[in-house]
VEXDREN-2710 file (C-alpha; in Angstrom, 1 decimal):
% VEXDREN-2710
k/r/px/py/pz
1/MET/0.0/0.0/0.0
2/SER/1.2/3.5/-0.7
3/SER/1.7/6.1/2.0
4/GLN/-0.6/9.1/2.4
5/GLU/1.9/11.5/0.9
6/GLU/2.3/9.4/-2.3
7/ILE/-1.5/9.3/-2.8
8/LEU/-1.9/13.1/-2.3
9/SER/1.0/13.8/-4.6
10/ASP/-0.7/11.9/-7.4
11/GLY/-2.4/14.3/-9.8
12/ARG/-5.6/12.4/-9.8
13/PHE/-6.1/12.8/-6.1
14/SER/-4.5/16.2/-5.4
15/CYS/-7.9/17.9/-5.3
16/VAL/-8.9/15.7/-2.3
17/ALA/-6.2/17.4/-0.1
18/ARG/-7.5/20.9/-0.8
19/ASP/-11.2/20.1/-0.7
20/PRO/-12.8/20.9/2.8
21/ARG/-15.4/18.2/2.3
22/PHE/-12.7/15.6/2.9
23/TRP/-10.9/17.3/5.9
24/GLU/-11.2/15.5/9.2
25/MET/-13.5/17.1/11.6
26/PRO/-11.8/18.8/14.6
27/GLU/-12.3/17.1/18.0
28/LYS/-14.0/20.2/19.5
29/GLU/-16.6/20.2/16.8
30/ARG/-17.1/16.4/16.7
31/LYS/-19.2/16.2/19.9
32/VAL/-22.6/17.8/20.3
33/LYS/-22.6/20.3/23.2
34/ILE/-25.5/19.8/25.7
35/ASP/-26.3/21.9/28.7
36/LYS/-26.9/21.1/32.4
37/ARG/-30.5/20.0/31.9
38/PHE/-29.3/16.8/30.2
39/ARG/-26.2/16.0/32.3
40/ALA/-28.1/13.3/34.3
41/MET/-28.0/11.0/31.3
42/PHE/-24.3/10.4/31.9
43/HIS/-24.9/8.9/35.4
44/ASP/-28.6/8.0/35.6
45/LYS/-29.4/4.2/35.6
46/LYS/-32.4/4.8/33.2
47/PHE/-29.9/5.7/30.4
48/LYS/-27.5/2.9/31.1
49/LEU/-27.8/-0.3/29.0
50/ARG/-25.3/-3.1/29.0
51/TYR/-24.6/-4.6/25.6
52/THR/-23.4/-8.2/25.2
53/VAL/-23.5/-8.3/21.4
54/ASP/-23.3/-5.7/18.7
55/LYS/-25.7/-5.3/15.8
56/ARG/-23.9/-8.1/13.9
57/GLY/-23.9/-10.6/16.7
58/ARG/-20.3/-10.2/17.8
59/PRO/-19.6/-10.2/21.5
60/VAL/-18.9/-6.8/23.0
61/ASN/-18.5/-5.5/26.5
62/TYR/-19.6/-1.9/26.8
63/THR/-22.5/0.3/28.0
64/SER/-24.6/2.9/26.3
65/THR/-23.1/5.5/28.7
66/GLU/-19.8/5.1/26.8
67/ASN/-21.6/5.9/23.6
68/LEU/-23.1/8.9/25.1
69/ARG/-19.7/10.2/26.2
70/LYS/-18.3/9.6/22.7
71/PHE/-21.0/11.7/21.0
72/TYR/-22.0/14.3/23.5
73/ALA/-20.1/16.8/25.6
74/LEU/-21.3/19.1/28.3
75/SER/-21.0/22.8/27.6
76/GLU/-17.9/24.5/29.2
77/SER/-19.9/26.1/32.1
78/ASP/-21.5/22.8/33.0
79/SER/-18.5/20.4/32.7
80/ASP/-17.2/21.6/36.1
81/LEU/-20.6/20.8/37.7
82/SER/-20.8/17.4/36.1
83/GLU/-17.3/16.4/37.4
84/SER/-18.3/17.4/41.0
85/ASP/-21.6/15.5/40.6
86/SER/-19.8/12.3/39.5
87/LYS/-17.4/12.6/42.4
88/GLU/-20.3/12.9/44.8
89/LEU/-22.0/9.8/43.3
90/ALA/-18.8/7.8/43.7
91/VAL/-18.6/8.8/47.3
92/LYS/-22.2/7.8/47.9
93/LYS/-21.6/4.4/46.3
94/LYS/-18.6/3.8/48.5
95/LYS/-20.7/4.7/51.5
96/LYS/-23.4/2.3/50.4
97/LYS/-21.0/-0.6/50.0
98/LYS/-19.5/0.1/53.5
99/GLY/-23.0/0.2/55.0
100/LYS/-23.9/-3.3/53.7
101/GLY/-24.0/-6.1/56.2
102/LYS/-21.6/-9.1/56.1
103/GLY/-24.5/-11.5/55.2
104/GLU/-25.4/-9.6/52.0
105/ALA/-23.5/-10.4/48.8
106/ASP/-22.4/-7.6/46.4
107/SER/-24.1/-7.7/43.1
END
């Protein structure tokens, strides 16, 4: 296979390098910005699904929350709030685990 420079130096494909339709989208513009009203979808159990197979039947091990983080980003003013919320949720979960009795099994 030829390297990217060789392909772009070819006269037949030189217009591809200059055409903005074929440029890669910047990371900042790739994700949709959402505001604080929708930040619950990143940590709420209603939005979390666990997938075992993909649409073609191959085994996978990921959740819908990972997809949400891939396609959506909180707006700049709300990202600080969401980080503090996620830290609070982690602390609450730790407290719940410590509060369980010895007879109960973790799920």
